[in-house]
N, C-alpha and C positions, 0 to 999 in steps of 0.2 A: 148179272155178268157171268158168262160161261167160265167154268173152272178150267184151268190150263191143263193140257195134256201134251205128251211128248211121243214122238216116234223114236224108237231105240234101234240102233244098228250095232251089230257085232262085227268088228273089222279084224279078221284074222286070216292068215295065209302064210305059205312058205316065205314069201317076199312081199314087202311093201316099200313104197318110195314116195315120200311127200316132199316134193321139191320146194325150196325156198327161193332166194334171189339168184341162185346159180344159173349160169347161162353157157351157151356154146358147147365146148368140148368137156366141160366138167359139170356134171349134173349131181348135186348133193341131195341128201334127204334130211329133213328135220326129225326130231325125236318123236314126234306125234303128228296126227293128221292136221292138215291145214284147212282153213275155211274155204279156200278156192278149191282144194281137192274134194271136199264133201259137197260143196255146191255143184262142182262138175259131175260128181257121181249121181246126184239127184236129177240133174239136168239130162244127163244121159239115160237115166232110167225112164224119164218122161219123153224121150225121143226128141229133145231139142238139138238142133244143129249148132255149130260153133258160132254162126252168125246170128242166132236167135237171141232176143233180149233175156236177161236173167235178173232184172231188177227186182221182181217179186220174190226171188229166192234169197237175195241179200239181206232182206229185213228179218229173216228168221233167226231165232236165238239158238246158237249151237253150244254144246258143251261136250268136252272130250275127256274121258277117264283112261289113264294107262293101266291096264291090268297086268300086262307082261311087256316089258320094254324091249325084249329081243336083243340082237346084237348086231353090230354094223358089218356089212359086207362091202368090199370094194371090188368092182368088176372092171376088167379092161375090155374095151371093144376096138376092133379095127374095122373102119368103114371106108368104103370106096364107092365112087360114082360109076355105075355099070356103063354109062355112056362115054366114059373117058374124060369128062370135064373135071376141072380142078374143084376140090371140095372147099366149102366155106371155112374160113379160119377164125380164130377168136379175136381178130383185130377188125376194126370197122373203118370206113372211109369218112370223108367229111360230111356225107349225108346220113351217117349212122348206120349204114348198111354193111353187112359182113363181106370182107374181102374174100376172094377165091385164090386157092393155090394155082400156080401156072401149070402144074402137072396133075395127072390123075392118080397119083400115088396114094396108097392107103394112109389113113390118118388114125392116130391113137386117141381114144376118148376114155374118160373116167366116169363110171357111174357108181352110185352108192345106193344100197338098199338096207332095209331092216329085216333081219331073219327071225322068223318065229315070234313075231310081236303080236299082241292082242290089245285092241282098243275097244272101248264102248263109247258110242257117240249118241247124245240125245239132241233131238231136234224139236224145239218148242215152237208151235204154230197154232193158229186157229183151227178149229175142228174141220171145216171144209177143205182147207189146204192139207191137213194131215191125211184125210181120206184119200185124196188123189195121189199123195206121196206113197201111202201104203200100197195102193193098187200098182204103182209104177215100180216100186221095189220088188214086189212079188212077181211081176211079170214085166221085166225091163224091156224097153224098145231096143236098146243096145247093150252088148255084153258090159257088165260092170267090172271095174278094176279098182285096186287099192293104190291109187296114186298114178300108176302107169299101166298101159295096156298089157304089159308082160306080166302083171301081178294080179291074177285072178284070186277071188276069195276062196277059202277052203271050206266055208260053211255058209249056209243060208244067212243072208244079212240081217233079216228082220228078227228081232227078238220080241216075242209076244209077252204081254203082262201075265202075272200068275193066274188071273181069272180067265185067260184065253183070249181076251181082246187084243187087237193088234197095236193098240196105243196104251201108254201108262198115264195115270193121273198125277198131276203135280207139275211143278216147274222143273227146269232142267237139272238144277243141283239136287233137288229132292229126289228126282227119278234116279240120278247116278248114285244117290246114297241107298236106294232100294234094290237096284239090280244086283244080283249075286255075282261073286267073283267069277270071272270068265277065263281065268288063266288055265293053261294046259296041265296035264298030269305031272310033267317034270317039275313045273314051278310049284304045284301043290305039294309034291313030295319033299321038295327043298324046304318049304315052310314047316313041314311036320318034323324034319330033322334038326331044326333049330332047337338049341337048348340055352335058356328055357324057351319053350314054344310061345310065340306071340299070341296074346289074347285077342288081338284085333289085326286085320289086314289093312294097312294104311296105303291108300292109292292116291296119286296126284291128279288133280283135275284142273282143266283150263276152261273158263266160261267167258262168253261174250258179256261185256259189261261196260256201258258207256262211261262209267266213273272209275273204271279200272286203272291200276297203276302201270300196267305193262302195255306196250304197243306191238302189234304184229303187222308186218307188211304182206298180208295175204288175202286181202279182200279184193275179188276180181271186179273190174269195171265191165270187162267184155272178154270172151274167149275167142272172138274173131281174130284169126292169125294176122290180119292186116292192121288191127287196132287193139291188139292184146295189151292190157295194162292193168295195174293193181294200185290199190290205195291202202291206207292204214285203218285198223280197228283197234279198240281198246279191249283188253281182257283182264280178268283177275285170275290168279292161280291160288288154289286152295287144296284142301284134302277132304277125302271121305274115309270113314272107318267102317270096315264090314266084318262080320263074324267070320272066323276061320273055318276051313272045311273039315275040321276035326273036333272032337269033344274037348272042352276046357273045364277042368275041375272048378267047382264052385269056390274053393279056397285058393285058387291060383292068383299069383300077383306077379307084377313086373319085377325084374331084377333091380333091387334098390342100389346096387353098388354104382357109384358115379363113373362116367366114362372119362378116362385119363388119356387124351391123345399122345402125351409125352412119356408114358410108362415104358414103352419099348426102348426109349432112348436112355433110360435110367435117370431122368430129371425128376 
């Protein structure tokens, strides 16, 4: 039996937006990349059109680690139809189709982004599949984006293994435990300023898991605009613990004082 290996992606940029169930004039973002967003990224790298099948990508095991959560940005857009036609509204008719405004006036939309966030995604797959994905990510057929076309990555996506190979040995969780902390300089400096300094960097991880306790509604059935739909998947949420980017004295220990959430209230 072939030992498992993973493709590792560093997802970092000024803006990211990983849409959940929001629709129409309010487009929100979740706090981490969705499976639909990652599948779409890989499909675009391979040159697949929206109407092309994606079933082979849905069976891959994904894991996402949040190295730098970033901050939420709310952006206001005014949009108008250059032809003077009424724009679609947030309401639908009896057939489930968006109604249009009677006038061509501009319409306000709300769009949410993550600023300065950094994620590490591990894609576990058979070796032949990983080989084609590596080639696609290195030389994508379409420009790749972090959730939306307006959110290009700020760094090369592919993270090579320490030995220089493009894929990492191990399962998704093991690989996410081995990849070094990818946070930016400001986040690293903030960790160094903590007193006492943390001996380990604790990072949250979300993994595909058929027996997982949590359910996510982000598994795409199809990206075809005429038949776009999603279904659920099960995930587990856990943590990885990485060494910090600074020296830790051998005799260092965590602060033993208990956390008292009512101390400031004098209780």
